[in-house]
C-alpha positions, 0 to 999 in steps of 0.5 A, a space after each residue: 527484474 527483481 520485484 520488491 514489495 514495501 508495506 507497513 501499517 497506516 502512518 508507518 512512513 512507507 511512502 517516505 521510504 519509497 521516496 528515498 529508494 526512488 531517489 536511489 534510482 528504484 522506480 516505485 508503483 503505488 498500488 493504493 494510488 493506482 487503485 484510486 485512479 481505477 476507481 474513477 476511470 474503469 467503467 466496468 469496475 464502477 458498475 461492479 462497485 455500484 452493484 455491491 454498494 449502491 448508486 451512492 458509492 459514486 457522486 458527481 465528484 467520483 468515488 465516495 471513499 468516505 461512505 465505502 470506507 465506513 462500510 468496509 471497515 465495519 463489514 469484513 465480507 464487504 471488504 473481501 468482495 470489494 478487494 476481489 473487484 479491485 485487486 486483480 485490476 491493480 495487479 494487471 496494471 502493475 504487470 504492465 508497468 513492470 513491462 514498461 520498466 523492463 524496456 528501460 532496462 530497470 533491474 529492481 522495482 518497488 510495489 508500495 501497498 498498505 495491504 501487500 499481504 492481505 491482497 496476496 500481492 506478496 506472492 508476486 514479489 521476490 522480497 518484502 520490506 516492512 516499514 514499522 513505527 511505534 503505534 503512538 507515532 503512527 496515530 499522531 502522524 495519521 491524525 495530522 495527515 488525514 485531519 481525523 480523530 484518534 478513534 478513526 485512526 484506531 479503527 483503520 489500524 484494527 482493520 489492517 494486519 498487525 506489524 507482528 504478523 507482517 514482520 514474520 513474513 517480511 524479508 527486511 524491516 525498516 524502523 521509522 521511530 523518532 530515534 531511527 535513521 532512515 538514510 542509514 537503513 536505506 543505504 544498508 538495504 540497498 547494499 543487501 538488495 544489490 549484493 547478488 
């Protein structure tokens, strides 16, 4: 089974490209969504996070993302400690999911993660795709999607690895600017992925 990682900074459009690749028949595992599920369902993880951040990192509605996001964007060591709790669990879920896909004779799978390189998940991948877009487009999309201000988006972008760094480590780059053609790029990518 070929494992393809797909990553990109906030607002780059990686989820959009994942949907296009899913339509083409490649199943996709979203690490960020799985992490959110685990934050609210894994009791051991909950206990470890409460020890790290305090009781109020959970409310009656579940994980208090707003509170924790503010803390980890301001403190890199807290972010690393949280990642050490979350990432191994997400990696295990991905492995289980791959085993399930293999039973259906799936040959290629996608792992979507905003922090593919930062989390070390790239080491499990055969190839990595980077989705990139102009910074202003990314800011605008994220403000619209998350209903937040420019400063919030900028600080989240600053906490992520730069596109330049990711591009050096990626095998393929997909461009998602206003003048780029996503469908054409996906067809070209599929030809490369299945030409082996």
